[in-house]
Each structure stands twice: as structure tokens, then as C-alpha cells.
C-alpha positions in Angstrom: 20.3 79.6 -100.2 19.5 81.2 -103.4 16.6 79.4 -105.1 17.1 78.7 -108.2 14.9 77.3 -111.4 17.2 75.1 -112.8 16.3 71.6 -112.6 18.5 69.6 -110.2 18.2 65.8 -110.0 17.2 64.6 -106.7 20.4 62.8 -106.3 22.4 65.9 -106.5 23.2 68.2 -103.8 23.9 72.0 -104.9 25.3 74.5 -102.7 25.8 77.9 -103.7 28.6 79.6 -101.7 29.2 83.3 -101.1 32.9 84.0 -101.4 35.2 86.7 -101.7 37.6 86.6 -104.6 40.4 86.9 -102.0 39.7 83.2 -101.3 40.6 82.1 -104.8 43.5 80.1 -104.8 46.1 80.3 -107.6 49.0 77.9 -106.5 52.2 77.8 -108.0 51.4 74.2 -109.3 48.8 75.5 -111.4 50.6 78.6 -112.8 53.8 76.9 -113.6 52.2 73.9 -115.3 48.7 73.7 -115.9 48.8 72.8 -119.4 51.4 70.0 -118.5 49.0 69.0 -115.7 46.1 68.7 -118.1 47.9 66.8 -120.9 48.8 64.2 -118.3 45.1 64.0 -116.8 42.5 64.8 -119.5 41.5 63.1 -122.6 40.3 66.6 -123.9 43.8 68.4 -123.2 44.8 71.1 -125.7 41.7 70.0 -127.9 39.2 72.8 -126.4 39.9 76.5 -126.6 38.3 77.3 -123.4 40.9 75.1 -121.5 44.5 75.7 -121.1 46.0 75.0 -124.5 49.3 75.7 -126.4 47.4 78.4 -128.5 45.5 80.2 -125.6 46.4 79.8 -122.1 44.7 82.4 -119.9 47.2 82.0 -117.1 49.1 85.3 -117.2 46.0 87.3 -117.2 43.6 85.1 -115.5 44.3 86.2 -111.8 44.5 89.9 -112.8 40.8 89.6 -114.3 39.8 87.8 -111.4 41.2 90.2 -109.0 39.1 92.9 -110.7 36.3 91.6 -108.9 35.3 91.7 -105.4 32.8 89.1 -104.7 31.8 85.8 -106.1 29.5 82.7 -105.7 31.1 79.1 -105.9 28.8 76.6 -107.2 29.3 73.3 -105.9 27.3 70.2 -107.0 27.9 66.8 -105.5 27.0 64.2 -108.2 26.9 60.3 -107.9 30.4 59.5 -108.0 29.5 56.9 -110.8 29.0 59.9 -113.3 32.3 60.9 -113.1 34.4 58.3 -113.2 36.3 57.2 -116.3 33.6 54.8 -117.3 30.8 57.3 -116.8 32.5 59.8 -118.8 32.9 57.0 -121.9 29.2 56.4 -121.2 28.4 60.0 -121.6 26.8 60.4 -117.9 29.3 63.4 -116.9 27.6 65.9 -119.7 24.3 65.9 -117.5 25.8 67.5 -114.6 28.4 69.6 -116.4 25.2 71.1 -118.6 23.4 71.5 -115.1 26.5 73.3 -114.1 26.5 75.8 -117.0 22.7 76.5 -116.7 23.0 77.3 -112.9 25.9 79.9 -113.9 23.8 81.6 -116.6 21.0 81.7 -114.2 22.7 83.4 -111.2 23.9 85.8 -113.8 20.6 86.7 -114.8 19.4 87.1 -111.1 22.7 89.2 -110.3 21.6 91.4 -113.3 18.0 92.0 -111.7 19.7 93.0 -108.5 21.7 95.6 -110.4 25.1 94.0 -111.1 26.5 94.3 -114.8 30.0 92.9 -114.8 30.5 89.2 -114.5 33.0 86.5 -115.2 31.7 83.0 -115.5 34.2 79.9 -115.1 33.3 76.3 -114.9 35.6 73.7 -113.9 36.7 71.1 -116.5 36.2 71.5 -120.4 33.3 72.3 -122.0 33.9 70.4 -125.2 32.5 67.1 -124.0 29.3 68.8 -123.6 28.6 71.0 -126.7 31.3 69.9 -129.1 31.7 66.1 -128.5 32.3 65.2 -132.2 33.4 68.0 -134.0 36.6 70.3 -133.5 36.8 73.1 -131.3 35.7 76.3 -133.3 37.4 78.7 -130.8 40.9 76.8 -131.4 40.2 76.4 -135.2 38.7 79.8 -136.3 38.9 81.9 -133.0 35.2 82.1 -132.5 33.3 79.7 -130.3 30.2 78.2 -131.9 28.6 77.9 -128.5 29.6 81.4 -127.2 26.2 81.8 -125.2 26.5 78.6 -123.5 29.9 77.4 -123.1 32.4 78.6 -120.4 35.9 79.2 -119.9 37.5 76.4 -117.5 38.6 77.7 -113.8 41.9 76.1 -114.6 42.4 78.0 -117.5 42.7 81.3 -115.3 45.5 79.4 -113.2 42.8 78.7 -110.3 43.6 75.9 -108.2 39.9 74.7 -108.0 40.8 71.9 -105.2 42.1 74.7 -102.9 39.4 77.2 -103.7 36.9 74.6 -102.9 38.4 74.0 -99.2 38.2 77.7 -98.9 34.5 77.4 -99.2 34.4 74.4 -96.7 33.6 71.9 -99.6 36.0 68.9 -100.5 36.6 67.8 -104.1 37.5 64.1 -104.2 39.9 63.0 -106.8 38.9 61.1 -109.8 41.5 59.2 -111.6 41.4 56.6 -114.4 41.6 53.6 -111.9 38.8 55.3 -109.5 36.2 53.0 -108.3 32.8 54.7 -107.7 32.6 53.0 -104.6 36.0 54.6 -103.1 34.6 58.1 -103.0 31.3 59.5 -101.5 30.5 61.7 -104.5 31.9 63.4 -107.6 31.9 67.1 -108.1 31.1 70.0 -110.4 32.4 73.3 -109.6 31.7 76.7 -111.1 32.5 80.5 -110.2 30.9 83.7 -110.8 32.6 86.5 -110.0 30.5 90.0 -110.2 30.4 93.7 -109.3 
């Protein structure tokens, strides 16, 4: 296990899994209709520039970009399910775990630089908007330049990645959370990130 300095709450369970980029799954479902899927399942769909949206859909280039790398780490954080249910989102609980994920990915990037790696691609599942630009329009969509460029990360989904299958390939399981999911019906929620490097 890689040691990290980022503060992880006791109730979280962190696993950093070495992963060949050949284990990253790009399913036909995501490649054909990721924007439609997001529009039907995410309240932030089409309003975050780092996610799939009508102005900037990375899918066509995403797989090619990732295949330029050989090695990756999948960052998988199990969090209390109540934080990631729709009620938890409304109360702002989900922001904490997403910010921890971003901090971990950036810390891993620093560690990899110290080990002599200098090319990276950092991605995080889900939208960054709720964490950094909750109450203002996304500047990446509005002006073409992210106001949180040093912190916010593109969504794995925007690169055509099937996050569920990729997690399974790393021996991790994501429990599906929908609007009516009760926190008691699943053992944990998940935060997932990916850092590709060479």
C-alpha cells in the first residue's frame, strides 16, 4: 500500500490499486450514449465542462489518450453510503469525499514525479462542479478556461471509461446509487479516480 499524507477520515477505506491501462474498460454503452446516460442520471449533466457535455465530449479522443500510457493507479475510496445518496448530495456531504479524492490523485502525481515519471493523466469519476463551482456557472463551458484548473479533474466518464467495469477489473465493486436508494440498502458508497503515468 502506498503511504499518503492526505487526511482520510477513519470511516473511509482507501485502496490504491496498480493497474495496467489494458484493464481500463471502454464499453460500447458508454461510447455510444454517455451524454444521454449522464443527462438521465446526474443533476449536473451538461453544466460541467469536465464532464461529457454537448460542447466538449472527450469520448472520441479519450481511449486513444489513455492508451498512450501503460501504467496506472486506480484510487478507490469506500465511504459511508449515506454521504453519496441523493439526500447526502443535497446536504453537501458528497463534496468532502470528492475533494479528498482530488487531493489524493494530486499527491500521487507528486510522488510519481519524485520517482522520475513526468507524463500524467488524472481523472475522477463524476462531476467536479459540486465541489469547486457549486453556485456559479462552469467557466470551462462559459469561457473555455477552468477557474479551478489546478484542482478540478476531467471525469472518467468523459473519456468513455466504464467506471463500474474498470473497478471490477481492479477487484473492487461499485454499488449503484439512484435517487431512491436507501443508505441501508448498500454497504458503502464509492469514490473512484485514476492516474495514468509514464
